[in-house]
NUVOLO-267496 format. One record per residue: residue in one letter; z, x, y of N, C-alpha, C, CB in turn. Coordinates in steps of 0.001 Angstrom, whole numbers, plus 500000, padded with zeros to 6 digits. Glycine has a CB too. Layout:
# residues N
AZXYZXYZXYZXY ...
END
This chain:
# residues 506
M411586697242281719411692698348280531412607697977279754412015699762280888 A412120698025278526412751697432277203413224698381276773411973696788276171 S414885698303276162415809699115275887415463699824274605417014698448275879 S415775701045274128415570701332272674417231701229271967414761703041272495 L417932700687272793419059700483271934419391699039271239420160700857272730 C419898698960270061420156697693269616421894696863270680420364698033267630 E421671695747270233422422694697270850423768695472270971422474693250269971 N424265696074269514425880696096269351426026697798270012426549695825267302 C425085698774269809425092699852271043424911699497272267424170700791270970 S424551698495273080423734698381274199425547698099275089422164696862274099 R425978696943274147427630696451274143428688697890274438428077695682272293 L428259698718273678429419699997273322429680700540274741428767701444272180 V427970700843275136427652701469276200428314701014277612426318701398276198 K428180699480277798428652698718278585430189698999278845428334697499278131 E431180698747277733432383698876277452432713700312277911432619698549276064 L432135701174277597432517703131277978432230702889279191431453704708277266 A431475702511280381430833702456281626432038701852282075429394701709281826 A432212700644281762433568699931282647434959700690282638433973698392281975 H435117701103281240436227701552281305436432703176281554436744701082280209 L435360703629282158435276704840282808435432704489284049434135705597282600 R434870703255284599435343702983286178436481702603286553434706702092286796 R436918701896285775438403701651285856439414703259285523438728700305284546 I438986703921285050439954705165284806439802705808286350439374706374283361 C438435706008286637438269706522287795438919705924288946437075706587287968 R438789704702289256439660703832289903441064704465290171439771702602289093 E441813704351289256443101704506289049443435706056289034443466703785287807 F442222706953288714442968708298289188442782708599290902442233709697288254 E441877707626291566441748707727292839443030707543293700440794706869293157 Q443230706551293058444482705407293876445967706777293434444749702987292590 K445960707048292108446952708018292034446794709452292945447025708313290581 I445668709800293181445465710730294483445680710615295626444527711020294707 R445838709437295692445755708866297496447308708880297293444815706910298114 D447643708244296217449683708267296355450232709496296471450642707710294917 V450025710346295711450419711835295504450039712440296967449506712643294126 F449015712287297951448576713007299106449340712150300081446929713116299335 R449492711015299820450096710395300654452153710938300972449706708862300023 E452591710573299452454116711176299348453357712828299876455106711049297268 L452936713424299624453056715248300213452933715098301678451582716510299636 C451989714280302302452103714462303848453309713632304587450688713977304510 Q454357712820303662455758712340304509456603713616304114456616710639303928 C456363714430303242457247715983303247457317716439304161456885717089302584 T458142717382304431458216718385305884457330719483305433459930719092306387 C457095719640304339456741721154303677455265720833304646456607721419301408 F454442719536304706452952719209304463452825718704306323452601717663302907 R454066717777306748453610717483307676453798717953309243453772716545307449 V452914718235309536452760718634311064453693717978311880451395718310311649 T454385718174312143455281717019313343455317717805314509457104716522312959 P455680717130315829455424718022317249456513718935317136455503717151318819 E457684718914316532459260719859316470458202721197315238461358718503315290 R457601720758314352457154721996313676455597723029314466456766721321312013 S455241721988315145454278722636315863454751723947316813453666721563316672 L455976723188317317456692723762318719457318725189318129458124722558319449 L457990724814316588458404726519316283457471727011315664459672726905315397 R456275726698315150455419727553314941454840728358316259454491726875314223 R454794727653317314454172728632318619455673729558319321453310727293320172 E456569728916319044457610729572319284457729730990318592458600728741318981 T457653730968317192457354731955316212456698732993316840456584731470315120 Q455358732602317242454298733842317069455126734082318561452147733578316911 E455042733104319881455520734002320962456887734898320802455700733120322129 F457690734342319551458903735397319605458665736656318809460249734761319031 L457947736972318020457192738234317466456357739307318337456228737719316539 R455587738575319348454871739238320229455484740429321246454352738232320913 P456906740400321325457567741159321936458044742524320966458601740308322493 L457653742289319885457802743936318744457176744718319622456862744109316952 H455852744714319887455094746016320485455068745822321795453617746290320011 E456522745414322653456362745537323960457724746854324216456520743832324785 D458372746437325705459650747349325695460966746457324795460149747688327539 E461753747524325329463091746642325220463697745918325485463705746777325267 S463679745561326720464311744587327329463606743063327184464427745055328714 Q462491743237325884461878741803325963462471741609324447459933741608326262 L463281742593324079463486742252322470464918741418322434463604743847321391 L465320740776323613466780740766323406467045739453324607467631742525323755 S465677739157324945465615737530325646466369736340325249464311736955325500 Q466933735789325974467447734205325773466651733360324748467322733363327201 E465395733441325247464370732629324492464628733217323084462723732804325054 G464407734247322707464185735080321550465521735111320658463749736551322028 L466571734724321191467636734138320745467911732836320575468372734475321297 Q467387731929321476467302730562320487466132730666319471467017729105321412 T465190731373319509464094731508318654464869731471317051463197733014319073 L465673732579317429465986733797315999467141732352315558467057736153316509 T468312731776316193469009730699315849468293729823314909469377730035316966 R467230729235315367466133728219314704465535728584313573465023727936315526 L465153729948313576464940730463312259465659730762311353464472731259312254 A466717730990311740467670731438310448468437730347310192468685732718310658 A468465729279310835469053727885310340467881727221309156469250726708311878 S466627727485309653465494726948308879465719726914307218464224727859309245 E465519726151306506465701725844305467464378726658304458465847724321305572 N463394727195305626462256727870305207462487729410304901461229727680306247 T462446729780303502462882731215303465461703732126304585462811731798301621 D460617731867304294459359732698305277460043732891306704457693731627305535 L460293731692307295460922731897308632462225732552308755461072730688309240 Q463193732359307684464279733365307418463917734957307471464813733053306019 M462742734810306581462536736344306454462011736974307888461374736664305214 T461739735807308753460892736541309882462238737088310594459739735423310984 A462933736098310912464331736517311717464745737926311126465707735318311447 A464898737899309977465534739530309093464854740563309514465331739705307332 M463740740059309392462559741430309750462782741675311456460458740855309379 Y462851740586312587462910740982313680464105741709313681462760740054314551 Y465365741671313388466679742577313280466782743912312857467509742052312479 L465996743866311856465392745159310844464914745986312318463709744645309404 H463828745192312937463126746014313953463730746561314803462317745479314585 V464948745632315507465916746013316210466387746910316354466547745633316130 S466997747105315115467949747919314714467295749560314746468444747359313249 H465898749805314388465515750629314734465245751203316166464872750520314155 H464727750451316985464489750464318269465275750286319215463787749848318468 L466460749678319067467321749376320229468505750830320684468235747845319707 K468538750741322067469378751898322342470473751565323145468668752952322966 S470345750311323647471709750054324139472414749035323308471685749597325573 R473753748455324106474324747473323008473581746068322679475761747090323456 L473718745780321638473349744414320760474457743628321251473333744524318945 P473840742559322385474958741262322750475690740414321430474019739968323671 D476927740145322239477481739421320681476835738382320552479034738943320473 D475883737740321253475465736615320969474390736745319776475006736019322188 F474023738026319670472733738010318740473272738159317342471615739264319074 M474765738736317238475176738604315924475806737221315438476090739642315724 E475578736162315716475900734777315606474798734718314316475642733710317142 P473442734798314534472289734215313464472886735197312084470230734653314059 V473432736175312354473556737157311258474293736918310088474050738230311708 M475342736057310329476198735279309547475243734270308565477214734458310570 T474246733598309218473356732563308620472737733420307711472338731766309590 L472029734419308077471023734858307394471443735558306038470293735690308256 L472555736327306219473668737071305143473737735655304175475571737675306005 L473938734589304772474521733356303835473139732635302921475338731980305034 S471686733566303091470636733088302682470482732864301289469788733753303107 P469609731959301071469375731763299254468893733041298712468087730525298743 D467909733502299844466960734122299272467468735845299431465513733623299998 L467356736662298133467737737684298067467499738736299348467280737971296961 D466235738651299300465202739580299846465870739333301704463169738909299366 V466032738199302161466489737907303175467804738922303422466678736480303122 Q468777738464302782469921739063302454469960740546302536470238738664301249 K468990741260301798468898742541302090468414743363302898468644742862301503 T467596742652303816466924742871304697467801742910306419465869741850304393 V468548741886306498469605742000307153470826742730307068469829741151307203 S470866743038305642472172744020305603471465745278305863473119744081304079 L470806745530305918469795746884306346470003747218307365468387746819306400 A469559746016308820469837745928309863470852746377310411469748745106310034 L472207745726310041473551745922310019473851747519309813474155745011308901 V473243748230308761473324749502308598472943750145309388472930749878307766 N471621750001309941471161751022310749471612750653312320469549751168310528 L472346749737312655472993749478313767474591750002314049472877748118313808 L475187750752312689476307751050312629476319752748312751476856750382311423 V475096753063312050475054754436311573474717755177312794474029754691310391 K474246754348313967473604755140315009475009755370316125472105754195315731 N476084754962315549477497755328316205477508754742317549477782756956316337 N477200753326317924477190753082319119478537752313319377475956752420319462 E479353752922320186480868752616320529480943751229320761481453753383321810 S480141750899321491480277749323322254479779748033321243479121749267323794 N479053748553320253478636747328318768479835747424318083477180747785317461 R480839748569318038481662748799317105482466747373316825482508750004317518 D483189746642317717483984745403317188483249744380316632484748744769318193 A482247743798317389481326742685317092480371743107315592480271742464318581 I480279744174315615479659744528313795480929744561313254478696746253313327 I482057744707313004483089745054312341483393743105311995484333746213313385 V483342742157312879483724740970312846482722740164311971483894740518314171 D481234740491312711480317739538312549479362740278311322479560739163314046 G479906741670311352478590742246310187479523742628309106477442743829310715 I480438743698309315480770744376308244482060743271306850481503745895309113 I482281742564307750483277741556306979482547740391306243484328740859308043 P481369739942306781480799739193305969480374740037304525479675738590306754 L480109741367305005479035741991303640480340742047302674478027743957303896 L481286742378303094482468742286301982482847741271301580483570742750302246 A482544739971301993482808738753301727481899738689300613482670737784302833 L480376738989300536479611738968299762479766739621298507478783739233300289 A480481741000298879480750742086297725481433741435296974481447743395298010 K482291740210297183482848739699296088482582738360295393483957739737296356 S481220738254295630480457737219295249480544737134293786479112737346295733 Y480818736053292879480609735985291950478935736179290962481251735057292046 D477918736117291839476479736728291669476288738091291443475709736507292769 P475939738766290606476043740309290669474668740386291316476267741233289113 R473760739719291729472336739966292597473180739623294106470679738613292109 V473867739135294257474263738841295708475286740284295753475162737040296000 Q476430740479294873476694741654295156476195742902295048477395741713294842 R474868743169294604474245744346294740473682744508295679473564744630293983 N473085743736296546472540743503297599473913744418298966472235741598297562 A474949743451298830475985743794299560476405744892299279476868743049299548 T477062745633298136477313746914297895476393748005298208477566746968296743 W475106747801298297474206748450298452474064748818300148473163747744297761 A474415747577300709474670747965302268475891748645302360474752746721303279 L477008748737301498478153748729301923478328750399301690479120747623301176 L477489750733300661476909752234300450476246753336301259476093752136299685 H475400752389301762474714753044303264475640753372304254473732752031304066 L476894752283304722477697752645305757478514754088305495478637751457305983 T478511754427304204479243755690303899478626756507304092479706755939302820 H477152756889304660476610757932304425476504758377306277475173757683303366 S477163758046306992477550758560308469479374758296308314476605757389309997 D479762759173308900481356759641309139482054758416310365481379761611309940 W481139758154310987481893757105312187481886755438311474480724757102313992 S480651755329310823480517754073310094481664753934309169479202753994309329 T481877755149308274482816755135307106484052754467307990483142756811306321 R484466755451308826485580755233309428486097753483309691485353756045310698 I484531753143309665484840751669310124484846750847309231484025751114311010 L484439750973308651484195750437307072485898750675306429482715751663306024 C486482751629306580487897751931305824488895750887306706488466753835305953 Q488666751081308405489450750418309103489417748584308780489042750900310525 A488282748008308455488046746802308206488294746574306856486861746462308589 G488969746937306110489548747102304456488463747079303291490597745771304051 G487422747980303690486705748005302469486978748708301118485670748397302804 I487904749722301384488647750388300122489079749732299236489661751054300336 P490051748540299213490026747533298099489062747288297755490491746472298214 V488417746847298462486542745809298243485974746515296979484930746145299916 L486059748258297578485172749014296780485658749186295238485006750373297463 V486925749285295456487814749375294272487566748548293111489085749101294643 L487633747277293700487528746020292851486198746066292079487600744670293763 L484840746453292959483690746656292241483607747567291104482833747006293049 L484790748444290985484340749404289933484426748810288539485182750689289981 Q485039747289288368485432746449287383484366745572287157486625745782287668 S483420745501288008481756744754288306481435744759286787480325745856289440 S480737743525286354479632743355285168479089743974285366478891742420284838 D478250744458286069477117745011286881477033746344286941477130744605288163 S476351747196286026476125748496286473475931749165287695475351748762286008 E474781748426288082474124749036289556475330748948290493472691748035290281 V475991747534290615476956747491291691478096748569291304477554745950291878 Q478749748754289921479729749807289948479086751042290269480456749931288691 F477731751451289955477660752842290511477407753118292131476533753499289758 C476801751706292646476996751843293997478322751984294675476446750877294486 G479312751072294010480516751063294429481450752371294265481015750008293834 C481012753096293449481653754236292964481192755582293805481328754340291424 T479997755229293985479273756542294907479579756316296459477388756591294731 A480082754960296675480359755027298319481942755066298145479705753500299404 L482761755223297358484208755698297229483778757171297205485159755118295807 C483213757932296641482892759484296367482912759953297849481284759839295516 N481739759208298324481606759656299882482672759144300828480242759146300493 I483460758456300753484808758098301429485694759379300706485448756285301014 A485740759789299712486620760891298825486266762414299772485916760996296801 A485152762591300090485117763460300351485454763991302310484004763575299620 I485772762652302568486972763226304077488123762581303820486551762708305909 Q488868763701304024490418763782303301491223763149304467491075765564302869 E490854762716305363491388761720305766491805760369305357490911761660306394 H491004760122304554490879758604303700491448758656302762489646758065303224 H491961760148302073492900759673301097494120758759300838493222760450300845 P494998758663301693496096758308301989495722756761301575496571758743303448 K494909756342302266494461755075301882493683754529300727493898754778302720 L493011755642299999492265755426298794493494755773297399490757756584298860 L494365756634297964495597756735296876496836755666297282496280758447296880 S497055754906298033498078754251298200497792752658297683498460754460299634 I497031752195297021496695751263296381497863751419295225495188751312296038 G498365750361295027499612750189293880499128750520292624500236748676293715 G500328751191291789499898751338290493498973752547289992499283750195290252 H498811753383291194497689754312290924496372753680290542498071755224289853 Y495991752402290970495157751616290573493554752017290652495493750543291235 L493328753060292007491960753703291745491506754855290696491645754213292911 L492928755399290449492450756645289484492406756008288063493591758068289495 K493276755022287993492769754168286516491678753703286357493392753043286169 S491066753093287562489599752360287236488720753017287260489126751400287975 L488689754651287848488088755352288081487928755969286226488675756089289366 L489291755926285992489288756608284550488617755740283558490772756901284000 T488912754451283842487959753515282948486728753669282956488007752256283193 L485863753813284296484699753811284381484070755232283933484448753376285637 T484948756365283884484491757542283361484092757253281677485690758693283624 S484518756151280970483743755932279732482904754994279253484371755926278972 S482303754600280594481012753780280535479905754394279562480391753675282019 S479173753590279245478178754017278411476697754300279482478010752765277152 V476837754162280680476032754585281521475993755856281837476141754008282415 Q475263757202281517475245758130281689476002758650283345473981758283281306 K475003757653284676474891758221285878476696757534286647473117757600286698 N476867756367285801477929755913286099479381756632285725477773754781285642 S479482757237284501480438758176283966480464759380284892480085758582282503 A479304760088285106479407761158285822480034761309287365478228761516285775 Q479622759940287754479808759923289249481839759262289259478240758503290146 A482026759124288586483434758573288006484111760137288179483394757784286083 C483700760892287529483875762131287083483693763197288356482877762340285899 R482945762634289205482529763458290649483865762891291659480607762864291428 C484115761521291545485282761260292559486486761862292106485581759766292787 L486937761676290999488124762367290246488191763449290781488072762573288809 Q487088764315290705486867765908290980487405766146292590484995766391290796 T486630765169293165486884765300294882488434765049295063485925763987295915 L488876763643294346490325763569294789491514764377293862490674762000294807 S490965765306293357492124766758292662492272767594293679491502767878291278 K491368767989294829491392768798295618492585768589296592490207768836296105 N493031767561297174494087767166297953495620767716297282493954765536298068 G496088768359297437497563769251297198498521768060297266498014770594298548 N498354767475297991499462766780298257500033765426296802498984766090299838 Y498659765161296222498319764367294777498178764963293723497212763683294710 K498110766301294105497444766764292840498472766793291777496775768181292985 E500104767039291427500342766925290401500522765256290133501361767832290183 E500245764393290754499944762921290727499025762808289773499453762299291997 Y497857763167290218496452763087289627496221763500288340495577763792290337 L497137764978288082497047766005286959497787764711285621498245767842287419 K499116764513285994499766763682285062498655762130284450501284763214285990 L498111761612285281497518760797284645495962760929284222497773759832285298 T495674762138285063493862762209284439493367763443283691492684762191285772 W494442764400283361494265765517282887493466765412281497495530766131282838 C494357764871280271494125764608279203492787763803278807495158764114278906 R492481762739279931491079761872279531490148762797280304490961760031280112 M490275763680281192489107764227281582488815765413280660489164764589283016 Q490075765930279649489495766809278885488563766334277614490531767580278500 I489113764986276965488613764185276372486889764322276247489156763097276946 L486415763920277872485434763603278368484730764690278104485522763189279544 F485168766285278295484495766862278387484408767242276941484666767555279342 V484869767060276288484287767340274373483325766292274480485628766956272714 N483301765139274582482339764330274472480971764517275275482898763231274725 F481043765041276599480055765545277127479260766828276524480496765730278258 M480119767539276185479794768879275436478822768618274053481328769619274949 C479579767821273420478813767629272114477782766337272438479954767289270736 S477423766051273710476157764710273501474912765393273614476116763345274799 S474022764720273172472911765074273077471530764740274369472778764542271825 D472688764069275486471755763445276387471402764886277607472616761834277150 P470423764714278375469970766129279020470778765920280237468193766420279340 G471581764987280531472532764841281716473620765373281422472827763557282160 A474103765741280053475705765907279691476389766963280086475984765942278352 A475462767996280446475877769372280764476349769170282120474733770504280639 D476015768556283306476371768060284298477457767386284076475532767469284808 G477856766160283671478946765791283277480040766504282765478700765122282641 A479924767433282036480658768722281505481457769244282584479671769882280997 R480271769775283590480643770611284728481708769763285453479364770996285685 L481645768626285851482035767473286623483852767474285852480756765825286259 C483926767375284651485057767456283947485766768793284152484757767205282589 A485033769555284324485875771095284254486415771336285223485182772337284057 A487729771153285559488461771342286350489956772659286336488677770043286410 P489239773921286068490449774996285311491484775052286427489853776820284887 E491221775027287934492109775185288950493053774618288790491782774940289995 G493208773119288175493931771919288011494687771884286785493078770811288066 A494554772646285733494900772558284536496387772671284434494208773462283813 P497433771545283980498939771920283749499135772815282974499738770994283293 E500676773350283360501020774629282577501417774359281376502019775441283133 N501635773164280957501837773054279552501248771597279349503449773273279073 P499824771924278532498971771077278290499662769656277230497789771990277677 N500513770818275976500993769829274750501924768759275337501865770675273500 R502372769251276422503388768355276854502824767228277610504380769045277653 C501874767456278329500673766473278998500184765552278146499408767200279476 V499858765847277113499235764938275735500334764023275231498755765983274309 D501741764928275072502675763855274616502652762636275631504177764450274485 R503111763009276565503024761983277733502169760878277970502826762567278723 A500975761357277581499874760444277896499346759933276638498771761106278709 G499981760429275380499528759412274504497945759563273644499539758171275448 H497332760591273970495603760929274217495426761837273095495069761786275844 D496741762299272020496546763281270850495559762737269876497898763571270085 T495382761378269630494892760383268439493446760396268778495584758712268422 P493119759958270119491755760140270422491252761477270472491481759568271577 L491853762302271302491427764127270874490995764137269713492651765339270801 C491842764161268525491740764168267262490343763498266675492932763540266816 A489997762364266932489037761709266603487741762321267314489345760360266869 V487819762704268390486883763436269271486105764704268312487832764088270651 C487323765755268112487329767158267840487002766778266251488869768103268278 T487241765566265363487022765333264108485266765421263942487759763890263736 S485102764271264994483520763843264796482551764932265428483176762317265586 T482841765967266152482518766539267020482686768082266760483111765994268000 K483417768579266292483698769916266251482437770696265799484873770150265362 P481721770434265142480646771477264653479918771666266062479520770876263289 R479460771199266686479012770934267906479590771390269253478977769774267900 L480827771675269117481680772011270367481082773264270816483312772182270095 L481589774464269939481039775767270417479612775636270712481238776883269403 G478873775158269782477514775313269922476599775047270903477125774843269176 A477656774113271559476836774078273351476892775383274117477717772926274577 L477843776043273674477557777122274350476513778069274367478321777632274227 L475877778157273012474572778718273055473278778221273629474331778901271967 S473508776742273877472184776292274557471698776788275495472137775236274947 P470325777433275347469609777756276653469731777174277819468474777676276545 A469784775746277540469430774707278471470703774514279560469094773306277600 L471679775419279205473109775365280327472489776609281258475100775841279444 S472811776361282898472572777238283748473905778196283555472289776584285150 D474158779387284586475020779986284575475868779430285105474869780900284857 D476124778814286207476813778052286824477591777019285794475955777484287801 T477021776176285132477417775233284465478316775696283096476226774482284225 L478040777175282345478502777698281761479532778477282323477772778076281230 L479485778889283512480796779011283654482129778042283752480734779569284516 H481543777089284286482687775636284238483051775401282771481905773969284853 V481854775387282626482431774905280804483225775835279818481066774639279767 T482788776985280252483897777811279386485370778008279935483367779272279180 S485600777692281330486767777601281793487630776521281708486668777843282789 C486746775298281393487855774151280725488094774442279236487248772472280803 L486871775232278445487194775425277270488483776275276995486129775906276737 R488691777231277604489551778114277970490900777495278089489118778723279118 H490734776821279023492415775880279082492403774815278053492775774914280723 L491559774351277262491447773633276128492093774374274746489966773342276010 M491848775721274692492344776701273692493920776555273819491785778293273997 T494521776322274748495478775875274466496729774837274071495412776167274773 W495537774084274034496059772946273098496063772805271796495566771984273309 D497071772903271384497493773188269475496093772510268896499339772017268639 L496160771383269231495544770171268151494219770952268258495494768187268695 L493471771385269637492082771642269610492232773114268854491301771607271219 R492589773890269275492719775249269045492690775359267426494077775835269759 C493812774192266434493275774428265036492113774060264906493915773854264036 N491393773042265480490550772549264512489295773715265297490318770544264471 L489224774049266252488153775423266074488424776732265677487581775772267221 S489531777175265511489827777850264601489314777625262597491180777737265005 A489724776618262521488832776240261278487655775773260858489208775644260816 T486652775683261765485379775459262030484350776414262776485458774422262620 I484823776958263369484089777914263853483203778809263100484823778545264426 T481834779074263294481167779496262754480943781035263012480362778733262851 A479988781956262252479536783531262399478627783428263561478694784254260993 E477714782160263996476856782479265237477735782246266349475517781595265387 Q478651781325266223479364780826267641480289782025267644480260779131267679 V480788782912266741481559784229267190481016785082267739482093784903266348 L479727785098267403478705786167267560478240786091269401477223785762266318 G478175784563269711477947784099270874479053784324271918477654782825270702 L480332784283271354481322783926272429481663786064272526483061782411271681 V481393786592271576481284788424271874480364788868272593481029789339270700 K479264788221272564478203788795273624478366788262274811476786788576273308 L478738786926275338479354786674276768480309787372277037479808785453277044 S480979787704276021482198788571276642481990789890277320483138788906275587 G480997790411276279480719791843277004479801791770277932480253792935276135 Q479006790651278179478192790881279340478911791196280905477345789615279398 T478131791894282062479063792303282695478422791647284258479324793975282412 H477445790757284222476907790319285519477864789294286074475450789728285390 K478317788889285070479648787425285781480983787910284913479143785104285138 P481764788996285567483032789092285241484022787831284815483479789700286273 L483770786122285370484558785564284772484367785126283973485002785050285127 L482893784956283579482413784057282189482659784898281477480954783489281890 S482829786561281236483206787429280256484544787004280119483009788886280543 Y485325787085281071487062786837280651486988785802280187488275786768281722 N486200784271280787486760783004279961485951783169278069486039781189281058 C485119783978277938484623784153276521485462784861275968483360784722276306 A486201785923276553487499786900275559488661786183275505488054788475276228 A489103785242276214490359784600276041490155783628275035490903784004277274 I488986782889275198488767781868273853488965782529272680487320781235273690 T488112783691272552487991784568271353489693784578270981487186786277271743 S490342785301271765491654785702271494492510784709271312492137786462272398 K492314783562271569493068782374271603493153781542270103492397781487272741 L491721782256269433491835781765267702493214781978266935490718782710266724 E493162781155265997494458781758265305493693783133264191495444780209264207 M494547783929264244494086785111263388494113785168262495494395786004263418 T493499784126261688493491784039259964492694785225259347492695782550259365 E492628785465258158492127786146257262490156785486257767493051785712255504 E490217784457257727488840783772257911488349784325259250488917782064257931 I489300784232260231488435784580261555488305785981261846489036783973262829 F489237787014260986489324788253260896487690788773259994490880788544260127 A487571788098258993486502788041258148485057787902259492486788786536256903 L485067787034260247483836786963260962483671787865262465483662785426261210 L484959788551262658485173789208263810484875791097263621486796788736264217 R484838790879262344484627792360261727483842793064262331484158792464260460 P482649792025261696481112792931262130480984793394263666479616791852261893 H481834792676264657481760792954265984482809793921266433481826791758266707 Y483596794450265866485072795315266027484429796250267385485660796529264256 S483221796832267005482799797928267761482376797157269186481538798804266960 T481717796038269529481396795228270814482792794741271577480454793842270381 V483753793993270582484607794237271256485812795095271403484756793511271305 S485709796244271062486341797485271652486168797881273223485794798613270866 Q484722797715272831484007798322274093484219797636275776482386798180273689 Y484318795624275010484262795096276457485871794859276668483224793561276663 L487215795512275553488229795205275698488234796701276543489079794720274440 L487620797855276760487973798988277307487728798821278896487202800127276632 V486341797933279068486302797670280446487513796852280872485033796982280795 F487746795983280381489028795182280674490156796048281111489499794394279431 L490447797012280371491899797401280451491534798444281918492637798316278739 Q490434798966281907490074800109283411490065799326284792488268800900283348 K489575797906284364489706797254285836491171796924286352488901795845285861 K491160797336287736492674797010288736492791795630288693492659797465290522 D492262794474288351492760793101288140494136792973286840491275792181287661 V494834792680287122496005792461286391495507791682285114497109791675287261 K494886790259285616494734789458284517493931789808283376494324788401284916 F492931790810283744491786791339282724492259792375281552490625792142283614 Q493589793108282522494505794186281585495164793474280534495718794982282414 Q496046792511281018496631791368280457495898790847279265496737790355281448 L494956790281279674494284789745278383493354790720277128493279788705279001 G493573791550277705493093793072276910494177793278275954492987794594277995 I495079793771276586496389793808276040496717792989274954497241793547276949 V496635791478275560496922790332274276496168790206273083496790788985274716 T494852790496273534493567790642272215493820791697271199491974791109272826 I494261792990271637494423794190270902495621793871270179494509795488271744 F496321793458270500497819792701269783497644792155268582498464791444270578 N496480790865269109496267789764268112495402790703266701495163788302268981 L494167791474267458493645791991266263494445793125265524492349792455266570 K494942794131265995495623794640265315496533794216264090496048795033266029 K496857793249263921497036792420262666496224792471261532496991791209262952 D495108793135262158493993793392260632493715794778260505492298792625260692 G494381795210259317494064796569259358492629797365259944494214796837258074 D491601796742259663490466797406260061490127797810261252489638796856259779 F491171796741261918490852797201263458491956798332263995490943795760264548 S493063798323263419493958799286263357493294800358263260494841799180262443 S492590800683262290491784801652261958490769802451262884491198801138261071 L490398801437263453489091801703264432490011801882265535487783800392264670 L491007801499266202491774801411267335492398803271267181493093799875267199 A492776803846266192493565804781265762492388806079266784493768804785263728 D493459806983267883492778807859268265491231807445269082492719808600267087 S490936806326269155489941805752269950489956805764271458489876804539269589 E488741805888272129488979805957273673489861804924274104487691805821274496 L489929803970273312490315802416273917492005802653273709489517800763272789 E492210803465272544494158803632272412494514804651273606494878804560270569 V493663805472273801493988806458275336493913805384276243492731807836275879 Q493144804333276498493255803836278098494236802936277823491868803108278930 L494745802739276718495996801800276321497203802485277070496306801722274531 D497253803819276375498424804517276634498585804931278241498412805762275694 K497112804890278936497317805166280476497888803883280951495896805561281340 V497328802551280993497970801516280928499602801135281154497603801280279928 H499994801652279781501397801561279714501915802577280694501925801782278288 A501491803554280585502259804846281553502241804272282856501399806483281642 Q500897803695283349501352803109284701502108801949285148500442802927285276 T502278801077284038503084799973283709504743800744283994502680799381281937 E505072801607283540506023801967283234506703802827284477505781802517282054 E505415803489285144505611804051286626506097803024287480504294804603287283 T505352801657287621505620800724288565506931799912288200504418799856288711 R507219799680287029508576799411286549509566800444287417508658799662284835 R509399801488287290510289802326287606510346802535289352509948803584286760 L509487802569290122509220802178291619509884801191291603507844801912292173 L509583799912291221510200798483291190511631798382291353509914797812289928 Q512236799246290531513631799081290489514338800032291975514161799698288821 M513736801199291884514018801913293305513899800900294692512827803192293479 V513148800064294632513029799112295701514168798164295491511638798389295723 Q514403797568294255515052796389293892515962796859292763514054795232293493 P517307797353292828518411798192292166518559796739290766520204798610293554 L518583797176289853519454796081288900520335795690289089519811796256287894 P520467794068289166521916793682289621522969793982288711522044792254289881 P524096794081289414525587794574288684525793794320287391526803793956289248 S526133794774286258526342794491285225527611795652284440524946794370284712 P528168795423283388528905796239282754528340797740282288529296795481281733 V526596797530282013526263798742282052525823799399283209525508798860281265 N525567798634284445525158799073285756525916798660286651523970798754286113 P527120799433287018528239798794287694527862799184288971529708799202287272 P528274798721290329527854798886291463527977800377291911528492797983292242 L527330800817293058527739802187293248529167802343293894526702802876294110 S529523801081294691530673801401295591531842801388294210530945800052297075 Q531981801224293017532737801497292172532382802652291203532942800425291650 T531390803128291113530651804630290270531804805518291266528298805142290644 K531241805450292562532051806405293749533665806422293146531985805538295640 H534108805656293194536019805399293299536253805856291773536779803292293641 
END
């Protein structure tokens, strides 16, 4: 059959076909070379050793569904050792999962030999392998198995503490997560502290990773909940723990800041260290309280509650400010946030308990001259109304006391009197209730408030011949009677005016 192509086109087609055949031969050779190299690699080459390891792994996994005695066989240990030492992360994960299964089901002592592959798995480059075997160690410890104690401390916790000091944040995260889980049990917490875990956890507060900081701080919080560990926590030189926690309270991560406040609050309950704690932390906690109160973050109210520790306030906060050097930052905070500070008390989002904590702390802050001046100069009519209403409620007496105390500590200038005058009737009512109470602190607050308000002629006119004035006279009479009775029990000391009885007789 004759070709319909000209001579030139026929030549071009033949050259193209020859070129394609050459390319196909080269491509075929390239494929052969690639597969030859792949077959030589251990990843693809099926060697007798690899086939044996696969069969051993299958046999090794079979006891997972059998009785406990089969979990810890000598053959299983040999296979575990080989799997842990393998460069294949899937095989390492198989070993880690086996340990996790054992940690859930084992009721007897874990043989010491079975702890040896754990170190290898903890040093695996695969983070999932690390995390799985870490969880297995946690499970073994929280079971409170005394017989495993020494082995797990040496072969379990100490490697975890070493990993927690890694420069790789991902490795740190896994190790710290495991250490945190150890603090969920009193028994394992005690072991962790004995193994030297506290200094490591304190160092983790300085980590650049916020999750590591949170896990480390939460672990320290759990440890601080057991008072027997307080000496170890607070014996680190130079108040390092308290200073590290105070630094963490400034974190931009809300949960880290709140957790640091929670840990400081827990430590403040130790009477042996209370004075030391107050010197270092009180001023900073009050600055944090102001920041939390003026934050729009939904979790800020809880943070403010954690910063509020009214039972621990020093007698002279102004002296504490001078020593700590916090007057400048506090002034800056007050200047930028004072319009919202008392306004936060009017928020309907605050629960009664949170409101109680917040007002208790604010009451102590009002003894701070700097803050009292700022608030007195910027308080609004709406905020005064809110304080008066809370002072007059009766279902929470302490809340009423706190708000009345805040009001009484305002600087009684003409501007403050102008804000209070519309509410003098309500103020008189709750002051009458205070004077009628048997609790002396309520009576004293009522007397101080009346003394301050009498500087305003309008209040003095309202007080004259009122039920409040009658009750005030009763309290005065009771006080004088009490003083007379006390003098009968404990006579005045000798003086030129009151000579001893023996001298009088002669």
